[in-house]
C-alpha positions in Angstrom: 94.9 97.4 112.2 98.5 97.5 111.1 100.4 95.9 108.2 103.3 97.3 106.2 102.0 95.6 103.0 99.8 98.3 101.4 97.7 95.8 99.4 97.0 93.6 102.4 96.1 96.6 104.6 93.8 98.0 101.9 92.0 94.7 101.4 91.5 94.2 105.1 90.3 97.7 105.7 87.7 97.3 102.9 86.6 93.9 104.2 86.2 95.2 107.7 84.3 98.3 106.5 81.9 96.0 104.6 81.4 94.0 107.8 80.5 97.2 109.7 83.7 97.9 111.6 85.2 101.3 111.9 88.9 100.9 111.2 92.0 102.9 112.1 95.0 101.8 110.1 98.7 102.0 110.5 101.7 101.0 108.4 103.8 99.6 111.3 103.7 99.0 115.0 104.9 102.4 116.0 102.0 104.0 113.9 99.6 101.6 115.6 100.6 102.7 119.0 100.4 106.3 118.1 96.8 105.8 117.0 95.8 103.7 119.9 93.9 106.3 121.9 90.8 104.2 122.8 89.7 100.7 123.7 89.1 99.1 120.3 86.9 96.0 119.8 90.0 94.2 118.4 93.5 94.9 117.1 94.8 93.1 113.9 98.5 93.4 113.3 101.1 92.0 111.1 104.1 90.4 112.9 107.0 91.4 110.6 107.0 95.2 110.2 109.5 98.0 110.1 110.0 100.4 113.0 108.3 98.2 115.7 107.4 94.6 115.0 104.2 93.0 116.2 105.6 91.4 119.3 107.2 94.7 120.4 103.9 96.5 119.7 102.0 93.8 121.6 104.1 94.4 124.7 103.1 98.0 124.7 99.5 97.4 123.7 99.1 95.1 126.8 100.1 98.1 129.0 97.3 100.2 127.4 94.4 97.9 126.7 93.0 94.4 127.1 91.5 94.4 123.6 91.9 91.1 121.7 95.0 91.1 119.4 95.0 89.0 116.3 98.3 88.5 114.4 98.5 88.0 110.7 101.9 86.8 109.3 103.7 85.4 106.3 106.3 84.0 108.7 106.4 80.4 110.0 103.7 80.0 112.7 106.3 78.0 114.7 108.4 81.2 114.8 105.6 83.5 115.7 102.8 81.7 117.6 104.4 80.7 120.9 105.7 84.2 121.8 102.6 86.0 120.5 100.2 83.7 122.4 102.3 83.9 125.5 101.9 87.7 125.4 98.2 87.4 125.1 97.4 87.4 121.4 94.1 85.5 120.8 95.3 84.0 117.5 97.9 84.0 114.7 96.6 83.7 111.2 99.0 82.7 108.4 99.0 84.7 105.2 97.2 84.0 103.0 94.0 83.4 105.0 90.3 83.3 104.4 88.2 86.1 105.7 85.9 83.7 107.4 88.8 82.7 109.7 89.1 86.4 110.8 85.3 86.8 111.2 85.3 83.9 113.7 87.9 85.6 115.8 86.5 89.1 115.9 84.0 90.2 118.6 80.4 90.0 117.6 79.7 93.7 118.5 79.4 94.9 114.9 77.6 98.1 114.0 75.6 96.5 111.3 75.2 93.1 109.5 76.4 93.7 106.0 77.3 90.3 104.5 80.9 89.6 103.6 79.5 88.0 100.4 79.3 91.6 98.9 83.0 91.5 98.4 84.4 90.1 95.2 85.6 86.5 95.5 89.2 87.6 94.8 89.1 89.8 97.9 87.9 87.0 100.2 91.4 85.6 100.6 93.8 88.1 102.2 97.5 88.4 102.0 100.5 87.1 100.2 103.2 85.1 101.8 106.3 87.1 102.3 
């Protein structure tokens, strides 16, 4: 998963770990591509990042893997969604978003079934609009 906002990335990594996912994290699209050495269950990436934005990263991701890609963004969905979906993203979630929206999009192949309710209620909504 990639997001240049440290707080958002930390909260998402914690939430994904609680749900039983192994997570590899990057600060930007370039870092995400450097870490993409396998076929992950899913890729979660911010749209607006330094170095390589989400769309640029998605173009390269599609050359390497068919894993589902979920965008998270503080930008207008009208600016992001059409191009992201045309390139094969499965969804675009606006920041802030509820974790339940993300869980519905992720593949069901979890390593365990730890309930998301073990997170504090303040961590159940992820992201700040930019």
